[in-house]
N, C-alpha and C positions, 0 to 999 in steps of 0.2 A: 545680528549675531549677539549672543550674550557675553557679557564681560567675564573673563576668567582670572584676570590678574590686575591688581591695582597698586600703583605706588603712591604713597601719601607723604608729603612733606609737612611735618607737624610744626606747630609754633604756639606761641601764647594765645593768639586771638584768631589768626587766619590760617586755614589749612588748604593746601593745594593737592589735588588728586589727578592721577593720570591712569586711565584704565584701557586695557587692550583685550581682544578676544583671543581664542585659542589659535588663530592664525597670525598673531602678533600685529593685527591691524588696530590702529587707535580708534576707540569707541567712545572715550569720554575724557574730557578735560574740564576741570571745574575749580572754583575757588569758594570756600564756605567759612562761615564763622564757627567759632568753637562749639556752640551749642547746636549747630545745624548739620555738621559734617557726618556724624554717625547715622543720622536719619537718611542722609543722601546715599550713604553706602548701602544701607538696608534696602532702599528702593531700587538702586541700580545694579547691585551685585548679588547674584543668587547665593544662597547658603552653601558653604563649602568652597567658595572662591578663595583665592590667595590675596592677602593684603600684606604689603611690605612697607616697613618704615625704618628710618635710621635709628640706631640704638643710642638715643640721646634723652634729655630730660623729658619726663612724663611718658616715654615710649612704652614702658612696661605697664603703666596704668591703662593706656589706650589699648595695648595688646590684650590685656585681660578682658576689657570691655568688648572687644571684637570676638574674642574666643567665646565668651558668654553668648554671643549672637550666632555662633556656628561657623565662624570663618577660621581659615588656617593663616596664622600670622607668622611672618618671617622678619625678624629684626637683623639689620646689617650694620656692621661698624662703619662709621663715616669714611674712614680711609679706603674701604673697599667700594664705596659709591662714587668717590671722587673721579676715578678714571672714566666713568660713563657720562660725566657732565660735558655737554657739548658747548663749545664756544663760551660765551659770557654766562656767568652764574646768576641765576634768579630762582625764586621759589617754584615757578613752573617747570623750569628746566631740571631742577632738583627732583621734583616728583617723577619726571620721566626717567631720570638716571636711576632712581630707586627701582622703578618698575623694570628697567632693563637689567640692573644688576641682580635682582632677585630671580631672574629667569636663567641665570648662568648655571649649568649643571655642576660645577665645581665650587660654587660660591659657598663661603663659611657663613654661618648664621649664629646669632646670639640667642641663647635660650631665654624664654620669658620667665622672669623672676616672680615668685609668689609673694603675697603680702608679708608672710612670715620672714622670708629671706630679706626683703627690703627693711623690715624692722630691725633685724639683727645687724645688717650692714649700716644702717642709719646710726645705730648706737655706737658702732666702732668708729664711724666717721666723726661723730661728735666728740668722742673721747680722744681721738687723735688730734683734733683741732684744739681742744682744751689743753692737751699736753704741749702743743706748740705755743699756745698763748702763755702758758706758765713759764716755758723756757724763755720766751721773749720778755716777760715781766722780770724774771730773774736777771737776765742780761741787762735790762734797763736799770735795775737797782744797782747792780755791780758797777755799771758805767757811771752813774750819778754819784755813788758813794766814793768812787775812786778819785773824783775831782776834789774831794775833801781829804785825801790822803789816807783812806781806809780801804783795806782789801780783805775780802772774805776768802777762806780757803775753797778749793774746788769741790763742787758738789752741792746739790740743792739742799741737802740736809744741813750742811755746814752754814749755808746762807740763812736758813731759817733760825738756826741757833744764834747766829751773829746779830740778827736784827734787834732782838730785845736789848742786847748788851750795848749796841750803838745808841739806841734810844735813851737808855738809862745813864750812860756815861756822860757826865756833865763837862768832862775835861777833854773830850776828843775833838774839839774845834767845830762841831756842827752847830749852826745857828738855830734859833728857835723857829724861824720860818721853815727852814729845811727839815727840821724834826717833824713838823706838821705834815709836810709832803711825804716823808719817809714813812710815817705811821700810816698814811693812806695807802702807799704802795705795799706795805706789809699786810694791810687788810685785804687788798686785791689778791695777794699771793695766797693768803689763807682761804679766800673764797674759791680760787681756782683749785686749790688742794681739796676742798670739800666737794666741789662739783665732780672732780675726776674720781674721788673715792665713791661717790654716789653712782656714777655711770659704770665704774668698774665692778661694783657690787651687782649691778643689774646684769652685766655680762656674765659674771660668775654664776648667778642664779640660772641663767639660760644654759650655761655649760653643764651644770649639774642636773638639769631636768630634761634637756634634749637628748634622746638616745644616741643620735649620730655623734654629737659632741662628746658624750661619755665614752663612746668607743674610741674616738680619736685621742682622747687624753691618755690612753694606754700606750700611745706611740712615744718613743724617746724624743725629748726635745719639744714636746707639745704640751703646753700648759692650758689653762682655762681661756686665756685670751686667744691663743692660736686655735684652739679647738673650736671655740665659738665662731671665730672668723672663718675657719675652713668649712664649717657646717653651713654658714650662710652663703658662702661662695659656691659650694658644691651642690646643695639642695639634695636631689636624689642621684646626682652624678650622671644622669642620662644625657646631659648636654655635651659630654665629652666621650669620644669613642674609646679612648685608652688613657692610661696614666700619663703618657708623654704629652698628649694634648693639653691636659690639665697643667702640667708643669710648664708647657710652653706658654700657656695663658698667663702665667705668673712671671714670665721672663726669665725662667731658670734653665732654658735651653740655649746652646750656642747659636750665635749668628753665623751665617754661611755666606761665603763669597767664592763660589766655585765656577770654573769655566774651563772649556776644552778638555773635559774628562778629568780634570784635577780638582779634587775636593780640598777645600780650605776652610776650616772651622776657626772662628774667632771667639772672643769672650761671650758671656751670656748676653742675651738680647736686651734685658731690662725693660721689656715691653709688658703691658698689662698691669696687673694689680700690684703696684709697689708696696702698699701697706702689708699685704699678706706675704709678699716676698721677704720683706724686712723681718717680720715675725718668724718665719721659717728659718731664715739665715741666722738670727740671734739664737734661736733654739738649737740649731745644728752646731753653732760655735760652743754652746754650753756642753753639748753631748761629747764633742771632740776633746774639750778640756778635761772632762771627768771620765773619759773612757778607759784610762790606764788601769789594768788590773781586772777589768770585766771581761768575761769569756763568752758572752752571747755573740751570735753571728754578726750582728750589725756593728758592735764595738770592734770585733776582730777585723771586720772589713775596713772600717774607717781608719783604724790604726795603720793597717798595711798601706792604705792609700796615702795617708799623711807622711809615711816614710818615703814614698816614691815621688810625691808631688808637694807643692807648696801648701801650707796649711789652709790658705784661703780657697785653693782648688778643692781640697777635701771638704771644707765647710759647705761650698756650694753644691758639690756632688751629693752631700748628705741631705741638704735641703731639698734638692731635686728628687732624691729617692723617697724622702718623707712625703712629698706632695703625691708621688705615684702610689705609695702605700695608702695614703688617705683616700685617694680616688678608689683603689681596689677594695678596701673594706667598706666604703660607702655604697659603691655601685652594686656589689655582691652581698651586702648586708651580712658581713662576716665579722668575727672578732679578730683582733690583731694576733698573729702568729709569729713570735720572735724567731722561730726556726726557719721561716721563709723569708725573713726580712732582707737578707743579703742577696736573694735572688729576684727581688721585686723588680719589675720592668715597667 
């Protein structure tokens, strides 16, 4: 019998495969090196067969390679594979579990990202990491300088302004040795500022040239950073059946703990893309803050919600709605219509 479905446990150097036929009988188990496993797939699996992998490091690259060879690729989140792992965990068992999971009729799959999407998301990840490094560097400077009795006002801008004054003031109690160290820390901070500015400029150029990002920037609370990140995450939006699915992938929908016919909704799940969820939440907070006096449907809707609920509830509801609107205008290739915003689902 020909092999119809293959589960692949990918790694850095050694790949395990588990293939079955259309009657779910095991036809192939194997272990191959990185440069050999694709050739083994081509030899053993007919074109059009299904290949499944966990959606982990390098999975999108291998998925594109398999698609180029005529295979249907299914990527599965690791948490959905875990229930199918039998007994002790090892790479061979993982490949079998992937093969089993991908055959479930209600399984959820991860869309294969394009190279362009990965470029955009890599840029955002680099910028996010640089911002974290800058925050850590600023906190280090504050902590060290505090040991000498000097305190900078709150804010990174205030710290930048205080550094030259500390270095030039000969009467503030800083030793010559520490001034040398502080000068190096100030240089580190300037370097991180420059790197963040360079990467941010790259993101802004993408947002100004990408047609999807340009449409997304017409939404309230969506600037260049958020529009670029949304465009990178959505792609053509075909991976999500509806706007709620996209909002759920960002962790903006409620967790549920229901039983016995009694529905019980909790706070938002906070699963999925925390970076994009944060951007949308900050944007929604800005919209709520400045919506007073505006008469468009969305501003009217969020004001009424804030009057009935806590402000944080209104902010999350608006972030959820923004994600759904972003999905709708991307999936259907439409411009943003403010008149329909309050009815978006």
